[in-house]
Every structure is written in structure tokens, then in C-alpha cells.
N, C-alpha and C positions, 0 to 999 in steps of 0.2 A: 382400534379406537383408543385403547388404554396405552398403547405405545406412544401415541402422540402426546399424551399427558406427561409421560416420562421424559420425552424429548424436550418438551417445554420446560419442565422442571430442571433438566440438565442445562438448558440454555440460560435459565435464570441463575443457576449456580455458577456457570461460566462468567456471566456478567458480574456477579459479586466477586468472583475470583479476580477478574481484571481490575475492578475498583480497589480491592484490597492491595493488589500489587502496585497500582499507580499511587495510592496514598502512602504506602510503605516506602516507595522510592524517594518520596519527598522528605521523610522524617528519619529514616534509619541510616546510621553511618556505615552499616555493613555493605551497602550498595557501592559506596566509593572505595572502602577498604579492600573489598574482594573484586572490584571492577565488574560488577554485575550490570548487564544491559538487557533491554527488552527489544525484540525485533517487531516487525510489522504484524505478525500473526500471534503476538503476545507470548512468545516463548522467552524464557529467561536464560541467558547464556553468559559464560565467561570462559577465559582460557587460563589454564593452570600450567605454568612453566615449571619443569622439574629443576631442582637445584643441582649444581655440579656434583655434590657428594652422592646424589642418587644416580646421576647419569654415568659417572666414571667409577662407581663402586663395582668391584669384582665379585663381592659377596651377594649382591642384589641382582637376580636375573631380570631380563627385560619383561618377562611375563608378570612380574610383581609390581611393575610401575603403576598400573591402574589402582592397586590397593593404596599406594602412596597418594595418588590423586584423591581417592576417597577420604583419606585422613586429612588432606588439605581442605576439603570442602565441608568437613564436619561442622564448623561454625555456621555455614550457610544452611545446612540441613537443620541444625538446632534452631536457627532463627525462623525458618519456615514452620517448624514444629510449634514454636511459640505462637505463631500467627494462626495455627490450626489449618494450614494449607498443605501440609505434607501428604496427606492421604488423597489429595486431589491432583497430585502431580506425579510424573514419572521422571526418572533420571536417565540420561543418556550420555555416555562417554565415548569419545572418538579421538584417536590421535590426529593431530593436525598434519596434513600432508606437507611433505618437504622438510619436516623437522626431525626426522629419524626417531620418532616416538619420544621426543624431548618436550613436547607440549601437547596438552590434551584439551579438546573442546568439551565443555560440560554444559549440557542443555537440560533445563527443567521445562516440561510442557504439561499442559492440562490433559487429563485422561478423559476422553469421551467414552462413556460406557454404553450408552443407548443410541448414539448417533454413529452411523458408519456411511461410507460412500454407497454401499449397496442399499441401505435403508433409504437414503436420500433419492437415489435413482428410482427405486421401487415406489416411493411415495409420489414422486412427480409423475410417473407413468400412471398410477392409480387415479390421481387427480385429473390428469389429462383425459383419461378414459371416461371418467364420470362426466366431465364437461362436454366431451364429444357426444356421449350418449344422450345427455339432456338436450344438447343443441340440435342433434339430428334424430330426435325421438320419432317424429312423424314419418320420416323417410324409412326408418328401421321398421316401424309398424306396417307400412305399405309393402315392404318386401315380403313379409310373412302374411 
């Protein structure tokens, strides 16, 4: 029972998170400067292209390219920190396929702490069981 209260609170926080992002998209110039976009499930994403001096540098190994990407997105992280959204999101980096690790997809998404697919399935099974029990209560009593 207490878990459902936590889930409802988390959904309310998610709703506020979405509102904050949508309002910030309209007023903040960082969205256009860093080419930030929002997809249909409210993840914030952008693509960071590495400059030629990083790509062709013999001193910089390929494994250190994500650290360069992190330094490039530092202004975005600082902006989300100023909005107090940083602790609600997780960062995900992935090289864009077909670019030979020369471009990275950067995705920020909301962290659901109390909601999981397992919890949703279990909750639906429990509610369905209770409804079936109430609906067929007289037949169950007749069996015993």
C-alpha cells in the first residue's frame, strides 16, 4: 500500500520535470546553442561531433573520446544543475553508428526509482486478481 503512494509521488515529480523542461525549452538559449531536443518519451538528447584535432590526434587515444564529450556537455550539466533537475536525470553516452566514434549521442532521461516494469506487471496482476475475486465471490464460496 505504501509503495503506491511512492509511485504516485514519483509520477507527480515526473510531471513537474516535464513541465520544467518544456518551459525551459522556450526561454533558455542553451537549447539552441547545444542543439538539445526532446523525444516523444521526454528524453533530452543531442549529438556531439568531435573536432578534427581530437579525431586526428595521435596523443589522444580512442578510449578517451568520451571524456572529451563530457567536457563539451559541461555547460548543459551546469544548466540542469541551476534548474535543480540534475539529480532527477541520468546521462547516457553512445557513439553514433557509422561515424567511427567521431560523433556521440548524449541522452538525459528521468530516473524512475520506484516504478519498474516488474512493479507495473505485479500491480496489474494483483488488481486483476482482486477484481476477479470480488466478481466471482459467490462461485468461490460454493466450491468450498
